[in-house]
C-alpha positions in Angstrom: 48.6 -7.3 -23.1 52.0 -8.7 -22.3 53.3 -8.6 -18.7 55.3 -5.4 -18.4 54.7 -4.3 -14.8 58.0 -5.8 -13.6 59.8 -4.0 -16.4 58.4 -0.6 -15.5 59.3 -1.0 -11.8 62.8 -2.2 -12.8 63.2 0.9 -14.9 62.6 3.2 -11.9 64.6 1.1 -9.6 67.6 1.5 -11.9 67.2 5.2 -11.8 66.9 5.1 -8.0 64.1 7.6 -8.1 61.0 5.6 -6.9 60.0 2.5 -5.1 57.7 -0.1 -6.7 54.4 1.4 -5.5 55.4 4.9 -6.6 56.6 3.7 -10.0 53.4 1.9 -10.7 51.3 4.8 -9.6 53.2 7.4 -11.6 53.4 5.2 -14.7 49.6 4.7 -14.6 49.0 8.4 -14.3 51.3 9.6 -17.1 51.0 6.8 -19.6 48.1 8.3 -21.6 49.6 11.8 -21.8 53.1 10.6 -22.7 51.9 8.0 -25.1 49.8 10.5 -27.1 52.9 12.6 -27.5 55.1 9.7 -28.4 52.7 8.3 -31.0 52.3 11.7 -32.6 56.1 12.2 -32.8 56.5 8.7 -34.2 54.1 9.5 -37.1 56.2 12.6 -37.9 59.4 10.6 -37.8 58.0 7.8 -40.0 56.9 10.4 -42.6 60.2 12.1 -42.6 62.1 8.8 -43.0 59.8 7.8 -45.8 60.8 10.9 -47.7 64.5 10.2 -47.1 64.8 6.8 -48.7 62.6 4.3 -50.5 62.1 0.8 -49.1 63.1 -1.6 -51.9 62.4 -5.3 -52.3 65.1 -7.8 -52.2 66.2 -10.1 -55.0 63.6 -12.6 -56.3 65.6 -15.4 -54.8 65.4 -13.9 -51.3 65.2 -16.9 -48.9 63.2 -14.7 -46.5 60.4 -13.7 -48.8 57.9 -16.2 -47.5 58.3 -14.8 -44.0 57.9 -11.1 -44.8 54.7 -9.3 -45.2 56.0 -6.3 -47.2 59.0 -4.6 -48.8 62.2 -4.4 -46.7 65.0 -1.9 -47.2 68.1 -3.5 -48.5 70.6 -0.9 -47.2 69.8 -1.0 -43.5 72.4 -2.2 -41.0 76.1 -2.2 -40.9 79.1 -2.3 -38.6 79.3 -0.3 -35.3 81.6 0.1 -32.4 79.9 0.8 -29.0 80.6 0.4 -25.3 79.1 -2.4 -23.2 78.1 -2.5 -19.5 81.7 -3.1 -18.5 83.0 -0.1 -20.3 84.6 -2.2 -23.0 84.6 -1.4 -26.7 82.6 -3.9 -28.7 81.8 -4.3 -32.3 78.7 -5.6 -34.1 80.5 -9.0 -34.6 81.1 -9.2 -30.8 77.5 -8.5 -30.0 75.6 -10.3 -32.8 76.7 -13.8 -32.2 73.2 -15.2 -32.5 69.9 -13.9 -33.9 69.4 -10.5 -32.2 66.6 -8.0 -31.8 68.1 -4.5 -31.8 66.3 -1.5 -30.3 67.5 2.1 -30.1 66.1 4.0 -27.1 67.1 5.6 -23.8 66.7 4.6 -20.2 65.1 7.9 -19.1 62.3 7.3 -21.6 59.0 7.6 -19.7 56.9 5.0 -21.4 57.6 4.2 -25.1 61.0 2.6 -24.6 60.0 0.5 -21.6 56.9 -0.8 -23.5 58.9 -1.6 -26.6 61.8 -3.2 -24.8 59.5 -5.2 -22.5 57.7 -6.4 -25.7 61.1 -7.5 -27.1 61.9 -9.3 -23.9 58.7 -11.2 -23.9 59.1 -12.1 -27.6 62.6 -13.5 -26.7 61.0 -15.7 -24.1 58.4 -16.9 -26.5 61.1 -17.7 -29.0 63.0 -19.6 -26.4 59.9 -21.8 -25.9 59.9 -22.3 -29.6 63.5 -23.5 -29.5 65.2 -20.4 -30.8 67.9 -18.6 -28.8 67.6 -14.9 -29.6 69.4 -12.0 -27.9 67.6 -8.7 -27.2 69.9 -5.7 -27.6 69.3 -2.2 -26.3 71.3 0.6 -27.8 71.1 4.0 -26.1 70.7 7.1 -28.1 71.3 9.2 -25.0 75.0 8.7 -24.2 75.2 11.8 -22.1 73.0 10.2 -19.3 73.2 6.5 -20.2 76.5 5.5 -18.9 77.7 1.9 -19.2 76.6 0.9 -15.7 73.1 2.5 -16.1 72.5 0.8 -19.5 73.8 -2.5 -18.1 71.5 -2.4 -15.1 68.5 -1.4 -17.3 69.2 -4.3 -19.7 69.7 -6.8 -16.9 66.5 -5.8 -15.3 64.6 -6.1 -18.5 65.8 -9.5 -19.5 68.7 -11.8 -18.3 70.0 -12.1 -21.9 69.6 -8.5 -22.9 72.8 -6.7 -23.9 72.9 -2.9 -23.1 75.1 -0.7 -25.2 76.1 3.0 -25.2 79.1 4.9 -26.4 80.4 8.4 -27.3 78.0 10.7 -29.2 80.0 9.9 -32.4 79.8 6.1 -31.9 76.0 6.3 -31.2 75.4 8.5 -34.2 77.4 6.0 -36.4 75.3 3.1 -35.2 72.1 5.1 -35.7 73.0 6.0 -39.3 73.7 2.4 -40.1 70.2 1.4 -39.1 68.5 4.5 -40.5 67.2 5.5 -37.1 66.2 9.0 -35.9 66.8 10.7 -32.6 66.9 14.2 -31.3 67.2 15.4 -27.7 64.8 18.1 -26.5 67.2 19.8 -24.1 66.5 22.9 -22.1 69.0 24.6 -19.9 69.3 22.9 -16.6 66.7 20.2 -17.4 68.2 16.8 -16.5 64.9 15.1 -17.3 64.7 16.1 -21.0 63.0 13.8 -23.5 64.5 12.4 -26.7 62.4 12.1 -29.8 63.3 8.9 -31.6 62.2 6.2 -34.1 60.8 3.0 -32.5 61.6 0.1 -34.9 63.1 -3.1 -33.7 65.6 -4.8 -36.1 66.2 -8.5 -36.5 69.9 -9.0 -37.3 71.5 -12.4 -38.0 75.2 -13.4 -37.6 77.1 -13.3 -40.9 73.9 -12.2 -42.7 73.1 -8.9 -41.1 69.8 -7.0 -41.1 66.8 -9.2 -42.1 63.6 -7.4 -41.1 62.2 -4.8 -38.8 59.2 -4.7 -36.5 56.9 -1.8 -35.7 56.0 -1.1 -32.1 52.3 -2.1 -32.5 53.3 -5.7 -33.2 52.6 -8.1 -30.3 55.4 -10.2 -28.9 53.7 -13.4 -30.2 53.5 -11.9 -33.7 57.1 -10.8 -33.5 58.2 -14.3 -32.3 56.3 -16.1 -35.0 57.9 -14.0 -37.8 61.4 -14.1 -36.2 61.1 -17.9 -36.0 60.2 -18.1 -39.6 63.2 -15.9 -40.6 65.7 -17.7 -38.4 64.5 -21.1 -39.7 64.8 -19.9 -43.3 68.4 -18.7 -42.7 69.3 -22.0 -41.2 68.5 -23.7 -44.5 71.2 -21.7 -46.3 
């Protein structure tokens, strides 16, 4: 298991709700219940996405074929315009200046997002040890609560190179459509702690090339780093 304890406590510090001891205690008590719900929702989302579009193989001359273990969709990814931690509009070309691991989630997520984002942070460190400079990117799908400063603090506490992005509902929806992600807020009147159902893939995107591969949440940081290194090395040969 990768070291995520500091990422969980950082999450609650950012929210200003709990101290370290309380955050660790509450996370430990709710992880099983929340995780069961999240995994069940993830299975439904995966099934619905599978019925929406077919994953197709790339051309036979695909330089990344040796690094991939299965078919990868050729129509994932695209341009986006979002807002960074300073409240500035940024585009995909501003953000993806080096190999990047993109994840769509929200800072109020009780367990799935912190686990996934922490995994991506650890994978980035493993890649650094392997000689690859990779940027983890967190894109909020909850723009109503995730303001630029909240997303920025969340990202900074997760990893010193992580970029946090949010935007208007329209901007977030456009980025989500580009990467074929799913999200839906489970709002109730007066409930400020509502959950958001969402897909949980992490996307590897390379400058000037675009989307290359995606990683499921059950993949370990070491496995993710190994495959990312293979793909980044293959791209460098072009």
